[in-house]
C-alpha positions in Angstrom: -4.2 -5.3 6.7 -6.3 -7.3 4.3 -5.9 -6.6 0.6 -9.5 -5.4 0.2 -9.0 -3.0 3.1 -5.8 -1.8 1.7 -7.6 -1.0 -1.6 -10.4 0.8 0.2 -7.9 3.0 2.1 -5.9 3.7 -1.0 -9.1 4.7 -2.8 -10.1 7.0 0.0 -6.7 8.8 0.0 -6.9 9.1 -3.8 -10.3 10.7 -3.3 -8.6 13.4 -1.2 -6.4 14.1 -4.2 -9.3 14.2 -6.6 -12.0 15.8 -4.5 -10.0 17.7 -1.9 -11.5 15.8 1.1 -12.6 12.4 2.2 -14.2 11.0 5.3 -13.2 7.8 7.1 -15.3 6.4 9.9 -13.6 5.3 13.1 -15.1 1.8 12.7 -13.5 1.6 9.3 -10.1 2.5 10.7 -10.5 -0.1 13.5 -11.5 -2.8 11.0 -8.9 -1.9 8.3 -6.0 -1.8 10.8 -7.4 -4.6 13.0 -6.8 -2.6 16.2 -8.8 -1.7 19.3 -7.2 1.7 19.6 -6.2 4.2 16.9 -2.6 5.2 17.9 0.5 6.9 16.4 1.3 3.8 14.2 -2.0 4.2 12.4 -1.4 7.8 11.7 2.2 7.2 10.6 0.9 4.6 8.1 -1.7 7.0 6.7 1.0 9.6 6.4 3.4 7.3 4.6 0.6 6.1 2.2 -0.2 9.8 1.5 3.4 10.6 0.7 3.6 7.6 -1.6 0.4 8.6 -3.5 1.2 12.3 -3.8 5.0 12.4 -3.9 4.7 15.4 -1.6 2.9 17.5 -4.3 -0.2 18.0 -2.2 1.5 19.0 1.1 0.8 17.2 4.3 -2.3 15.1 5.0 -4.5 17.1 7.4 -7.3 15.8 9.6 -10.4 17.1 11.3 -11.7 14.7 14.0 -15.4 14.3 14.6 -17.5 11.9 16.6 -18.0 9.5 13.7 -14.5 9.6 12.2 -12.0 11.9 10.5 -12.1 14.1 7.5 -8.9 14.1 5.6 -7.7 16.9 3.4 -4.6 17.9 1.5 -2.7 20.7 3.2 -2.7 22.7 -0.1 -6.5 22.7 -0.1 -7.0 23.9 3.5 -7.4 27.6 4.1 -8.8 29.8 6.8 -12.6 30.6 6.7 -11.9 34.3 7.1 -8.9 36.5 7.2 -8.9 40.0 8.8 -7.5 42.7 6.5 -4.5 44.4 8.2 -4.9 48.2 8.2 -1.7 50.1 7.2 -3.0 53.2 9.1 -1.4 52.4 12.5 
């Protein structure tokens, strides 16, 4: 990975810490990692970088895939949209 791409990726992961979420385009990942296919090695590297940046304080790095790329979020920031209240009258 080129140094400038390394810096862009690090900035994007730090944005997850600061803002709670960041978006990475598929084309950015292909360019940054100089690959034709996004495979397990790419995700392992993202996870390792995340662990180095957060020291595990933010939980796991979570992703939501879309047509244009992936949204990354800290596990500690992700929650269900709605939770049913459980009735105790059963």
